[in-house]
C-alpha positions in Angstrom: 6.9 -22.9 6.0 6.4 -20.9 2.8 2.9 -19.7 3.8 4.3 -18.5 7.1 7.0 -16.4 5.3 4.4 -15.1 2.9 2.0 -14.2 5.7 4.8 -12.3 7.5 5.8 -10.5 4.3 2.2 -9.5 3.6 1.8 -8.3 7.2 5.0 -6.2 6.9 3.8 -4.7 3.7 0.3 -3.8 5.0 1.9 -2.3 8.2 4.2 -0.2 6.1 1.3 1.1 4.0 -0.6 2.1 7.1 2.4 3.7 8.8 3.2 5.8 5.7 -0.5 6.7 5.3 -0.6 7.8 9.0 2.5 10.0 8.6 1.3 11.5 5.3 -2.1 12.1 6.8 -0.6 13.9 9.7 1.6 16.1 7.5 -1.3 17.0 5.2 -3.6 17.8 8.1 -0.9 20.2 9.5 -0.5 21.8 6.1 -4.3 22.2 5.8 -4.6 23.7 9.3 -1.6 26.1 9.1 -1.9 27.3 5.5 -4.5 28.5 3.1 -4.5 25.2 1.2 -7.8 23.4 0.7 -8.5 19.7 0.3 -9.4 20.2 -3.3 -6.1 21.9 -4.0 -4.0 18.9 -2.8 -6.3 16.1 -4.0 -3.8 14.8 -6.6 -0.9 15.0 -4.2 -2.9 12.9 -1.7 -3.7 10.3 -4.4 -0.1 10.2 -5.5 1.1 9.6 -2.0 -1.5 6.8 -1.6 -0.1 5.1 -4.7 3.5 5.6 -3.5 2.7 4.1 0.0 1.1 1.0 -1.6 4.0 0.6 -3.9 6.4 0.7 -0.9 4.2 -1.8 0.9 4.3 -4.1 -2.1 8.1 -3.6 -2.4 8.7 -4.5 1.3 6.4 -7.5 1.0 8.2 -8.7 -2.1 11.6 -8.2 -0.5 10.5 -10.2 2.6 8.8 -12.9 0.6 11.8 -13.4 -1.7 9.8 -15.1 -4.5 6.6 -14.6 -6.6 6.7 -10.8 -5.9 3.7 -10.2 -8.2 1.6 -12.6 -6.0 2.8 -11.3 -2.7 2.4 -7.7 -3.8 -1.1 -8.4 -5.1 -2.1 -10.2 -1.9 -0.7 -7.2 0.1 -2.9 -4.8 -1.9 -5.9 -7.1 -1.6 -5.4 -7.3 2.2 -5.2 -3.5 2.3 -8.3 -3.2 0.2 -10.1 -5.7 2.5 -9.2 -3.7 5.6 -10.4 -0.5 4.0 -13.6 -2.2 2.9 -14.2 -3.5 6.4 -13.6 -0.1 8.0 -15.8 1.7 5.5 -18.6 -0.9 5.7 -18.6 -1.6 9.4 -17.7 2.0 10.4 -19.8 4.0 8.0 -22.3 1.5 6.6 -21.3 2.1 3.0 -19.5 0.1 0.4 -16.7 1.3 -1.9 -17.8 3.6 -4.7 -16.9 2.8 -8.3 -14.3 5.5 -8.1 -12.7 3.9 -5.1 -12.8 0.4 -6.8 -10.8 2.0 -9.6 -8.2 3.4 -7.2 -8.0 0.0 -5.5 -7.5 -1.7 -8.8 -4.6 0.7 -9.4 -3.3 -0.1 -5.9 -3.4 -3.8 -6.9 -1.3 -3.2 -10.0 1.2 -0.9 -8.4 1.7 -3.2 -5.4 2.3 -6.1 -7.7 5.0 -4.0 -9.5 6.4 -3.1 -6.1 6.5 -6.8 -5.1 8.3 -7.7 -8.3 10.9 -5.1 -7.8 11.2 -6.0 -4.1 12.0 -9.6 -4.9 14.5 -8.6 -7.6 16.3 -6.2 -5.3 16.4 -8.7 -2.4 17.6 -11.5 -4.7 20.4 -9.3 -6.2 21.5 -8.3 -2.7 21.8 -12.0 -1.7 23.8 -12.9 -4.9 26.3 -10.1 -4.4 26.9 -10.9 -0.7 
């Protein structure tokens, strides 16, 4: 029963990451098309939004899992990394670069933090109800 709840929590977290990434990608593509901004000029903003989306995904997963947020958040980030790795390898025939591995290491840490906070927020809500 616990693994079913964890699987559902991780799935919710990964879906949240991809939905946020889709929305942010759409907004940035519109900005790039309609303004004089370049990809280089918004690179750090895109990276920041990536970390925020992974944090939110870890937070949601931790809240749904209700325990061991660091583990559920970490598994959410690893699932996300695995999906990205599969897309890149199967779609483009390349593996992750060393720079991308560093980003995904950061994603792992930030999702773990999000999972911890998600468990704590969901636990405090249950105790006050």
